[in-house]
N, C-alpha and C positions, 0 to 999 in steps of 0.2 A: 582426478579425472574431470575434464571439462564437459559439462552437459550442454552449455550454450557457448558458441564461439562466433563472434561478429568481428569482421576485419574490414574497416573502411566502408561500412555499409552506406549506400546512397539511395534515396527515394525522392522522385520528383512527381509533381502533378501539374497537369495543364489546366489553367483556369481562364475562362473567357469572360471578359468584362465589357460592358456596353461603352462604346466610344462615339456614339452618335445615334441618330434615329434608327438607322438600318445597318449599322456597322458594329462589330465586336472586335476587341483586341485579344490576342492570344498571349497569355503570360505563363511563365514557368515558375512554379512555387517549389522551393527546395524544402521538403518536409523533414528529411533526415540527411545529415551531411557528415560523412566520414566518422561514423559511430564505431567505436571499438569497445567490445564488452565480452568478458569471460565470466561465466557462472559455473562454479564447480559443484560436484555432487554433494547433496545434503545442505546446501546453502539456502537461506531465505533472504532474498534480495529485494529491496524496495526500489522501484524505478519511478521516480516522481518528477514533476515539472508542471508549469502552468498550462492552461488550455492552448492547444496549437503548438506545443513544444516538440512534438514528434513521438510521444509515447505510444499512441494507438497504432501509428504506422509501423513502429518497431515491432510491437506485439504481433501485428498481422503478418509481418515478414517472418518472424520466428515460428509462427504456427502454420505457415504455408498458404495463407490467404492471399498475400501479395508477393509479387516477384521483385526483389531489389533491382535497382537500375545500375548498381555497381557494388563492388566489394565481394567478399566471401562470407557465407553463412553456413554453419553446421549446427544442428541440434540433435543430440543423442547420436552423433556420428553420421547423420543423414542430411541431405540437402532438402529443406522443407518443401519447396515447390515441386521438385522432381520426384521425391519419395513421400509424397503427402499421405498416401494410404498407409504405408508402413509406419510413418511417424505418428499418425493418429492413434494407433493401437498402444503407443507408449506415452501418450500425451493426454493430460486432462486440462480442460479449459473452462473457465467461468467468466462470462461477461455480464456485469451487473445489470446492463440495460438490454441484454438479449437472452432468450431462453433456449435451452436445448431440450426442453420438455414439451410434450404434446398437451396443449392447454385444455382440450376437450376430454382427455383420457384421465382416469385415476392415476395418481402418482406411481403406484406400483406397476401399472401397465407401461408407463414410460420407461421404468427401469427394465422391464422384461424386453422391450424393444431395443433398448440400448445394449442389453446383453448380446443380442443377435448381431447388432451392428459392429460391436467390438469383438465378436466371436469369443466370448468368455465361456469356458467350460462350465456346465451346470453346477457341479459341486462347488467350484471356486466362487461362482456367482452367488450361490445361496450363503456361503460362508461370509463373503464380503458384505452382502446386503444385510444380513443379520447384525453384523458388527456396526455398520453405518446407521442402521435404524436405531440401535441402542445408543451410539455415541451422539447422534444428532436428534434423538427423541422424535422420531418420525411416526411411531406406531399409531398415534391417534388420528392421523389424517392420510394414511397410505391409500385408503380406498376412496378418497375425495378427489374430484376433478381438479386439475391444476388451476384452472381459472377461478376456483372458489377458495384458493389458499390465500392467506395473508402474505404480505411481502416477505416477512421474516420466515414463514413456513416455506414459501417458494424458494427462497435463497438456500435454506437448509437442504431442500430437495435438489437444487442445482449442484451443491457441493457433493452430495451423495452420488449424483450422476457422474460427476467428474472423477470420482475415486473408485467407481465400481470395478474398473478393469486393472487396478493396481498400477497406475501410471508412474513412470520414473520422474516425470516433470509435470508440474501443474502451473499453468499461467492464469493468474487472477487479475481481471481488469475491473476495478471498482466493486469488489465483492460485498461491501457493506453499505453501498449507496442507498440512502432512504430508509435504513433500518433503525429501529429504536435501540436504546441502550442495552436492553436484555438480549435482543437478537444479535447485536454486534458482539457482545461478550461470548455468546454461544459459538458464533462463527470463529472468533479469534482463538478460543480455547481449543476447538476442534483442530484448527490448522496447526497450532503449536504442538498439540499432542501427536498428530500424524507425523509431523516433521521430526520430532524427537524420537518416536518409537520406530519409524520405518525409514528415516533418512530421505524422505521424499523431497526433491528439490522444488523450491517455490520461487517464482518471479511474480512480484506483486506491484501493480500500478494502482494508485489511490490518491484521492484528494483528502481523505480522512487521515490526518497525520498521526492520530492515536493508533491506527493500524500499524504504521511504521514503527512507532515507539514500542509497541507491545509485542511485535512479531519478528522484527528484522534486526540483525546486527550489522548489516551492510546497507549503505545508502548510495544510490546513483541518481544524480540530478541531471536532467536534460533540459536544455533551453535553446530555442531557435534551431532545433535539429542537431545540436551538438551536446556531447557529454561534457558538462562543466565541473563536475565533481564526482569522484568515485572513491569511497573509503568507508571506514567503520563508523557506525553511528556514534560510538563513544568518542572517537577523535573529532568528529564534527561538532559534537556538543562541547567538547573541551575548547575547540577553536573559536566557536561563535557564542558559546554560552557564558560569556564573561560577566554578564549582569546578574546580580542577585537581588532579591527583595526580602528584607526581614520585616515581618509584621510583629509589632510590639503592642501589647495591651498594658497601658500604664494604670496606676492607681486612680488617677484623675485626668480629666481632659485638660490639655495644655496647648499653648501655641505651637506651631510647627517647630520641630526640633532643629537646632542649628549645629551640625557636625561637619567637619571638613571632609570633602569627598563624598558626601551623602546627600541625596535629594529626597524630600518628602513628596511622594507621588500621590498619596491619598491620605485623608484624615477623616475619621468618623468617631466623634466623641473621644474617649481615651485611647482609641486604636489609631496607630499611625503606620503607614507603609513606607519603608525606607529603602531606597534603591542605591546600590553602590557597585563599583567595578571590583570584582574579586582579584584582579591582577594588582590592584593598588591597596586594597584593604581586605581583611578577613571578617567573617561574621562575628567572630569573638571580639575583635577590635571595636566593631560598631556597637555591639551590645555593652561592652565595657564603657564606651563613651555615653551611651544612653543611661546606664546605671549610675554614672557619676552625677547625672543631673536629676534623675527622677527614679521613683520606685517602680519596678517592673512586676506586673502581675502574671503575664503569660507571654510566650514568644513562639513564632513559627517562621520557617524559611521557605520561600516559594521558589521552585526551580522554573526557569523559562521553558515554555512549551516548544516542541519541535517546530510548530508552525511559526512561532516567533523567530526561531533560529534560522529557518529557511528564508523568512522575510529579511532578516539581517544580512544573510549571505547575499541575496540579490541586491540589496542596497550597497553592499561593499563592492 
């Protein structure tokens, strides 16, 4: 079942630039151009791209904030702009740089207000809130005004607010922006658990590519308003993750190793970082070649990061 269906979606903006002392020129900027995307029930999909690629415009059209200038869009069987109120009751949204909480009210009062906005029955609301407080560890600051919360605490509150009404689809725009390592781990663990246990569909936009690697199995890359890649994260890594780095600790410091098809990219005492193309050589071959020359004390293999792979994709 398709939760999100985009067919040839278009979005344009009018930008006025100065063309003289008293004159401005009118320019049309194509933010989104013929985007096709289908997200099925229960998927966690990463929607990534550089700044200005069209991610935020797409998200705003999906959530009914913006009207597309062309194409067809359906979310949970509804037209977002025309049926925005009905859609909101089945949709959860978290914008990392925007808050849906009332900053001067205690966190629990924001939840109570949201209950009425979403028209959540009281028994269901209490059950959901108790579970969210437990999962996100909110109990110690429920009675604290939102403005007094740390960024990590506020983001956990934002997530709870987005899930209070049992949404079928959750759209997350930079949910871990500015968070420390501990807070990011808590957010990612919560999202993974909710998706696994309840089958909640998640569309995630982020610049933190660790979010993508730890949460999503499908990757959609948008650039200059167009989808340039849509596939599994595993296939993407297999296609672009052809470089490997073997880190070898030798018994003694030596000159950079000379092995066919292998580059020494870093050397620190007896430790050397060896880069090779896995399409041409295997790690076993490389280690055998090293062992033929020197005694090896320890070894590890470094996988390329998703950020490096996306950078390589853009270069190609």
